[in-house]
Every structure is written in structure tokens, then in C-alpha cells.
ROMAR-332443 format. One record per residue: x, y, z negated of N, C-alpha, C in turn; residue in three letters. Coordinates in steps of 0.1 Angstrom, whole numbers, plus 5000, padded with zeros to 4 digits. Layout:
! ROMAR-332443
XYZXYZXYZALA/...
! end
This chain:
! ROMAR-332443
108554089170109154089184110654119183UNK/111354049191112754059191113254199196UNK/114154259190114654389194115654369206UNK/115654459215116654459226118054479221UNK/119054399226120354409221121054539225UNK/121854589215122654709218124054659213UNK/124954619222126254569218127154669211UNK/126954799212127854889206127554919192UNK/126554849186126254869172126054729165UNK/126854699155126754569148126154589135UNK/125154509132124554509119125054389111UNK/125754409100126254299093125254249083UNK/125354129078124454079067124754149054UNK/125954199053126254269040125654409040UNK/125554479051125054609051123654609058UNK/122654639050121254639056121254749067UNK/120354719077120154819088119154919084UNK/119355039088118455159085118055229097UNK/116755269097116255359107115955489100UNK/116655599105116455729100115355799108UNK/114255839101113055889108112956039105UNK/112956119116112856259115111756309124UNK/110756379118109656439127109956589128UNK/109856629141110056769144108756839149UNK/108456959144107357039150107757179150UNK/108157239162108557379163109757419155UNK/110557329151111757359143112957289148UNK/113257299160114357229166115757259160UNK/115957389156117157429150117357349137UNK/116257349129116357269116116657119119UNK/115957069129116156929132117656899136UNK/118256979144119556959148120556969136UNK/120257069127121157079115120956949106UNK/119756909105119556789097120256669103UNK/120156649116120756539123122256539122UNK/122856659122124256669121124756619107UNK/123956659097124356609084124256459082UNK/123156409088122956259088124156189095UNK/124656249106125856189113127056189104UNK/127156269094128256269085128256169074UNK/127256079075127055979064128255879063UNK/128455839051129455739048128955599052UNK/127655589056127055459059126955459075UNK/127255339080127255329095126255249101UNK/125555159094124555069100123155129101UNK/123055239109121755309110121655359124UNK/120355379128120055449141118955549137UNK/118855639146117955759144116855759154UNK/115655789149114455819157113955959154UNK/114056049163113456179162112156179170UNK/111056219163109756229169109356379170UNK/109356429182108856559184107356559185UNK/106656609175105256599173104456699182UNK/104756699195104156779205104256929201UNK/105456969199105757109195105157209206UNK/104657319201104157419210105257519216UNK/106457499211107557579216108357489225UNK/109657529227110557449236111357349228UNK/110957309217111657219208112157089216UNK/111257029223111656899230112756919240UNK/112657029247113757059257115057089250UNK/114957169239116157199232116857079226UNK/116056989221116556869215117156779226UNK/116556769237117056699248118456749252UNK/118556879254119856949258120956919248UNK/120556929235121556899225122056759226UNK/121156659227121556519228122356489240UNK/121956539251122656519264124056569264UNK/124356669256125656729255126656629247UNK/126056539239126956459231126756309233UNK/125756269240125456129242125256099257UNK/125255979260124955929274123655859273UNK/122655899282121355829282121555679285UNK/120755599278120755459281119555419289UNK/119755339299118755299309117555239301UNK/116355279304115255229297114955079300UNK/115455029311115254889314115854799304UNK/116854849297117554769286116654759274UNK/115554839274114654829263113254779267UNK/113354689277112054639283111354539273UNK/112054489263111454399253110654479243UNK/110754609242109954689233108554699238UNK/107554649232106154659236105654799233UNK/105354869243104855009241103455019246UNK/102754909248101454919254100454999245UNK/100454969232099555049223100055179220UNK/101255219225101755359223101355459234UNK/100655409244100355489256099455609252UNK/098655589242097755699238098555799229UNK/099755769224100455849215101655909221UNK/102455839228103755879233103755939247UNK/104156059249104256119262105556079269UNK/106656069262107856019268108855979257UNK/109855909261110955879251112255869259UNK/113355899252114755889258115555819247UNK/116455739252117455669243118855709247UNK/119655749236120955799239121955719232UNK/123155699238124255629233125255629245UNK/126455559245126955489233127555589223UNK/128255529213128755619202129855709207UNK/129855819201130955919204131255989191UNK/132356059190132656139178132456279181UNK/131656349173131356489174132456569167UNK/132756689171133756779164133256809150UNK/131856819148131356859135131156739126UNK/131556619130131356499122132656409122UNK/133056359110134156279110133856129112UNK/132556099113132155959115131655939129UNK/131355819132130755779145129355809146UNK/128855869156127455909157126555779160UNK/125355779156124455669158123755669172UNK/123155549175122255549187120955629182UNK/120355689192119255779188118155769199UNK/116955769194115755779203115055919201UNK/114655979211113856099210112556079216UNK/111556079208110156059212109456189213UNK/108456199222107556319223106156259223UNK/105256309214103956269213103056349222UNK/101856299226100956369235100256479228UNK/100056469215099356569208100056579194UNK/099856689187100356699173099556599164UNK/100256489161099556379153099456399138UNK/100256499133100256519119101456449113UNK/101856479101103056429094102956279093UNK/101856219088101756079086101855999099UNK/101056039109101055969122102355989129UNK/102956109128104256129135105356029129UNK/105356019116106255919110105955779113UNK/104655749113104255609116104655569130UNK/104455669140104855639154106355609155UNK/107155679148108655659148108955529141UNK/108255499130108555369123108255249131UNK/107055259138106655149147107755129158UNK/108155239164109155229175110455169169UNK/110855209158112155159152111955009149UNK/110854969144110554829141110754739153UNK/110154789164110254709177111554719184UNK/112354829180113654849186114654749180UNK/114754759166115754669160115454619146UNK/114154629143113654569130114554599118UNK/114654719114115554759103115054709090UNK/116054699081115654659067115054769059UNK/115454889063114955009056114655119065UNK/113755209061113355329069113655449060UNK/114555539064114755659057113955779063UNK/112855809056111955919061112456049055UNK/112856139064113656259061112956379067UNK/112656479059112156599064113256669073UNK/112756739083113756799092114356929086UNK/113756979075114257099069115157059057UNK/115956949058116856899048118256889054UNK/119256899044120656879047121056769037UNK/121756669042122056559033123656549032UNK/124056509020125456489018125856349023UNK/127156319024127656199030127256069023UNK/127056079009126755959001125255948999UNK/124456029005123056029002122355889006UNK/122655839018122055719022122655599014UNK/123955579014124455459007124155458992UNK/123955578986123555578972122155518970UNK/121255548979119855498978119855348981UNK/120655298991120755158994121255078982UNK/122255138975122855068963121755048953UNK/120855138952119755128942118755028946UNK/118555008959117454918964117854778966UNK/119054748970119454608975119354498965UNK/119554538952119554428942118254418934UNK/117254478939115954468933114854428943UNK/114354308942113354258952112054338952UNK/111754398940110454468939110654618943UNK/111854658947112054798951111354828964UNK/110454928963109654968975110155098981UNK/110355198973110755328978111755388968UNK/112755448974113755518966113855668969UNK/113955748959114055898962115455948959UNK/115656078963116856148962116856258951UNK/117956318948117956438941117756548951UNK/116656618950116256728959116656858953UNK/117556928960117957058956117557168965UNK/117257288960116957398968118357448974UNK/118357538983119557578990120557658980UNK/119957698969120857768959121357668948UNK/121057538950121657438942120757398930UNK/119657468928118757428917117857308921UNK/117457238911116757118913115257148917UNK/114857088928113457088932112756968924UNK/113356858925112856738917113956628918UNK/113856548907114756428907113856318911UNK/114056278924113356158929111956178933UNK/111156228925109756248928108956328918UNK/107756288916106756368908105956278898UNK/105556348888104456298880103156338886UNK/102156258886100856298892099856338881UNK/099356458882098356518873096956488879UNK/096356388874095156338881094056448880UNK/093856508868092756598867092856728874UNK/094056758879094356878887094556838902UNK/094856708904095156658918096356718923UNK/097456728915098656788920099856718913UNK/101056738919102256678913103056768905UNK/103756718895104656798887106056748889UNK/106956828896108256778899109056758886UNK/109956658887110756618875111956708874UNK/112156778863113356858860113456978870UNK/112357028875112457128885112957258879UNK/113757338888114257468884115457468875UNK/115857348871117057348862118357328870UNK/119457358864120757328870120857178870UNK/121657128880121856988881122656928869UNK/122156828862122856778850124056698855UNK/125056688846126256618849126056468850UNK/125056418842124756278842123256258840UNK/122756158848121256128848121155978847UNK/120255938838119855798837118755768846UNK/118955698857117855668867116555608860UNK/116755518850115655458844114655558837UNK/115255658831114455758824113555838834UNK/114255868846113455938856112355858862UNK/112755728865111755638871110555608862UNK/110755618849109655598840108655708840UNK/109055828845108155938846107555948860UNK/108155888870107855908884106655828889UNK/105555898893104455828898104555808913UNK/105255898920105555878935106755948938UNK/107355908950108655958955108356078964UNK/109156178962109056298971109156268986UNK/108256318994108256279008109356339016UNK/110156439011111256499018112356399021UNK/112556299012113556199014113156069007UNK/112755979015112255849010112855729017UNK/113555649010114055519016113055409013UNK/112455359024111355269022111755129028UNK/111455029020111854899024110854839035UNK/111454749043110554679053109454599046UNK/109754539035108754459027107654549023UNK/107954669019106954769014105954799026UNK/106454829037105654859049104754739053UNK/105354619053104654509058103554469048UNK/103754499035102754459025101754569023UNK/102154689021101254799018100654859031UNK/101354859042100954919054101655059056UNK/101355119067101855249071101155359063UNK/101655479065100955599059099555609064UNK/098655659055097255689059097255809068UNK/096855799080096955909090095756009088UNK/094755979080093656069079094056189071UNK/095156199064095556309057096156429065UNK/096756389076097356479086098556549079UNK/098356629069099456689061099156679046UNK/100256649038100156639024099456519019UNK/099856469007099256359000099556219007UNK/100256219018100556089024101355999014UNK/102456059008103255978999102555938986UNK/101656028982100855998970099955878972UNK/099255888983098355778987099155648989UNK/100355658995101155538997101455468983UNK/101855558974102255508961101055448954UNK/099855518955098655468949098255328954UNK/098455308967098055178973099055068969UNK/100255108966101255008962101354978947UNK/100555048939100655038925100654898920UNK/101654858912101654728906102354628914UNK/102654658927103354568936104754598939UNK/105154728938106454768941106954868931UNK/108254878930108854978921109255108929UNK/109255218922109755338928111055378921UNK/112155388928113455408923113955548925UNK/115055578918115655708920117155688920UNK/117855748930119255748932119855878929UNK/120455898917120956038913122056098923UNK/122856008929123956058937123556078952UNK/122256048954121756078968121256228968UNK/122156318972121856458972121356508985UNK/120156568984119556618996119156768994UNK/119556859002119156999001117957019009UNK/116957089004115657089010115157239010UNK/114857289022114257419023112757399023UNK/112157389011110857339009109857429017UNK/108957369025107957439033108357469047UNK/109657449050110157479063109557389074UNK/109157269071108557179081107257229087UNK/106457309079105157359084105157509085UNK/106357569083106357709085106157799073UNK/106257739061106157819049107557849043UNK/107657949035108957989030109257899018UNK/110457879015110857789004110557848990UNK/110457978989110158038976108658058973UNK/107858018983106458028981105758158984UNK/106558268986106058398987105358419001UNK/105758339010105158359024104558219029UNK/103858159020103258029024102258049035UNK/102257959045101457979056099957939053UNK/099057999060097657979057097257829060UNK/097957769070097557639073097957539061UNK/098957579054099357499042098257489032UNK/097557599030096457609020095257519025UNK/094957529038093957449044094257299041UNK/095457259046095757119045095857059031UNK/096457139022096657079009095357069002UNK/094457169004093057148997092357039003UNK/092357019016091656919023092156779018UNK/093456769018094056639014093856608999UNK/093956708991093756688977092356638974UNK/091356698980090056648977089756518983UNK/090256488995090156349001090756248992UNK/091956268987092656178979091856148966UNK/091456258960090656248947089356168949UNK/088656208959087356138962087555988964UNK/088655948970088955808973089455738961UNK/090455788954091155718944090755758929UNK/090255878927089955918913088656008914UNK/087555948918086356028919085856088906UNK/086256028894085856088881086556218879UNK/087656248886088356378885087956478895UNK/086956448903086656548914086156678909UNK/085356688898084956828894086156918889UNK/087056858882088156938877089156968889UNK/089256878898090156898909089557018918UNK/088257018920087657118928087857258921UNK/087657258908087857378900089257428901UNK/090257338900091657378901091957428915UNK/091357368925091657418939091157558942UNK/089957578937089357718938090157818931UNK/090557788918091257878910092657908916UNK/093257808921094557818928094557908940UNK/093457888948093257968960093058118956UNK/092258138946092058278941093358338936UNK/094158268929095358318924096258358935UNK/096458278946097258308957096758428965UNK/095358438966094758548973095058678966UNK/094958678953095258808945096758838946UNK/097558728945099058748945099558808959UNK/098958768970099458808983098558918989UNK/097358928984096459028991095858979004UNK/095958849006095458789019094158709016UNK/093058769020091758699018091658569026UNK/092458569037092358449046092858319038UNK/093658339028094158219020092958149014UNK/092058239008090858179001089958119012UNK/089758179023088958129034089357999039UNK/090757989041091257859046091157749036UNK/091357789023091257689013089857629011UNK/088857719012087557669011087157589023UNK/087657629034087357549046087957409045UNK/089157399040089757269038088957179028UNK/088457239017087657159008086357109015UNK/085757199023084457159029084757049040UNK/085857069047086156969058086456829052UNK/086956829039087256709033086056629030UNK/084956699027083656629024082956579037UNK/083056659048082356619060083356539069UNK/084556509064085456419071085856469085UNK/086156589086086656649098087956729095UNK/088656759105089856849103089856959114UNK/090357069111090457179120091857229120UNK/092457239132093757279134093757439133UNK/094157479121094057629119095357689123UNK/095257819126096457889130097257929118UNK/098657919120099557949109099758099107UNK/
! end
């Protein structure tokens, strides 16, 4: 479908167009900080879609107030060519903001932006999918930058990933250098997948950032790109499809990579620096000492679902690992509820249901 015209933004043939996708749930302050850093990008051919995943706090109103202070709302009739018929069950409302203006905290021109609000909490995969579909019908971008809202990006983060992607027709997803807030490496690009445990091993985690990195060496180890910062090509989405929404939280990017195996490359852009407060998106602490109970439920559920679907031969060892990990965290924190939620997640994976647990 043709996108509705926006005369204040020109997409050149030389610079691919990008949709920046940010999902918010009860973390409007993080989302605003993330958005501000995106607006400092050295790349200009992008637009932003923020999807508020039916936050239970006042996130949507806070985000609206922030955007109204710096943008002018665009009349929705200008977007009448966007087919939203099949969105009615998902989207409660949406607002489009523009034209461009310069913010005092950004040296660059701010992008056009859409703020979506879903009718229910759809989960991470479906929240991103909803924003991706909207962006596709809005202006059919060449790339989608899926970005956690608990991240801060440097100005060269986006152009560095695009530089890695544009000259390789088989490039499907590109990852960033993810750093914790103290500057230590969380992972370079993505993870190795440990099939028999059903978990990922971050590449070069906990080490100081090296002065020089060979992308090819990292890519040779990488089984999937870290979901906190993924630049995904249009061809990848059209060929492989959207994220599998049955996971709700965790393993979406691992499943995506597994479905794309042999058809697309996973790349790494060393100069794409993204600071990530790991776990902030769902209410867990970055150092792991205060992981939310819901995180244990969802990761166990998704791990077992993924293994049963793609590696059933590993299911016995993955179950053993999940139980042992839950016991370890229970003893470490003294919270019996961690073990309870983990076991419930495993059980619900087998009976194909999900429970929205309290955090």
C-alpha cells in the first residue's frame, strides 16, 4: 500500500529510510530518554513509532504531554491511506506529530513520530509487530530499528549499522555494541546459543571495550542478534515474517534467527554503541539482584516453548537447567515465589497458556 505523503521529510535513494520502533510499558521516563538520544542521531532519514503497550500507569498521557510540547499534531485525515481496519482489535488510539523542529537537547532535526496505544498489553513481540506494521503502511521503510526503551544510543549508532547492512544483499539483522551504564560490555552484537541449556551466552560480556574489533570474528560466533538493538531489513521481514507473538516475552529474537537460518546473515556493527540498562523494560534491575518474578515466569515459559518447537531432543536437559536455575535464584534471594513462578512458566509452556503474573 502506498504511504501517505509527508512533504517535510525527504527520503533519498542514497540514504535508506528507517523506522525506529520503541515499545513502552510503564517506563515513560526511560522511553523519553531513549527518544532524546535517538534524536541526536547523525542519520536523518528516519521516523519513530512509539507503541505504548497498554501501560497500567500514566505513561501514555506523559508521552503525549512530552510530544505536544515539542511537536505539532498532524491531522489524521492526511493519513487516510493507511489501512487500519485489521488494527481495530489492537490499537486503542494513535497520534502523529510533526513537522520538524529543533529541541534544545538535540543538535539535529527531530523526526516525525507516531504514538500508538494498544488496547491490551500485547507482549514484547506483538507490541513491536504492531509498530512495524504501522510503519510499513505509513512509509514502507527499508529498515526497522527495534530498540529497547531502556537504552541510550550514541549519534553514530544508526549510521554504523546501516553501513554494515547496505552492501550485503543477504544481510538480515545487524546488532550493536551493547554496554552497561558503567561502560562494560554486555555483548558484542548478540549471543551464542547453548542448545542443551536453552540459553544464550553473550559475546565478550563483562570485559572492557576493546580498541579494535573485527566484525567477522564476532559474526562467526553469533547465533542471534541481541533484541535490545536490532536493525532489521525489509527483505528479512517480508521473507521470514514478523516475530512470533506466542512468546509474549523472551526468545522472540532467538526464534526469529532460527526461522531465518541459512537465508540471511546476522551482522555486527562495532561502532554502533548502545547503552542498555538490562532488565529495565520489564522492571528488573540491571545487575540481576532484583529480578522481577514475572521475568522468571516468562523466561522459563519461553525457553521450554522454543526448545519443544525447535530442539525437542534437548528438552530433558533444558528442563533440568531451568529447575536448577530457579533453585539457585531462590536460594540466592530467599524468595520462594521465584521457584513457584518458574515452575508455573514451565507448566504453562506445555499446556499452551499464559498467565499475566504480578511483578
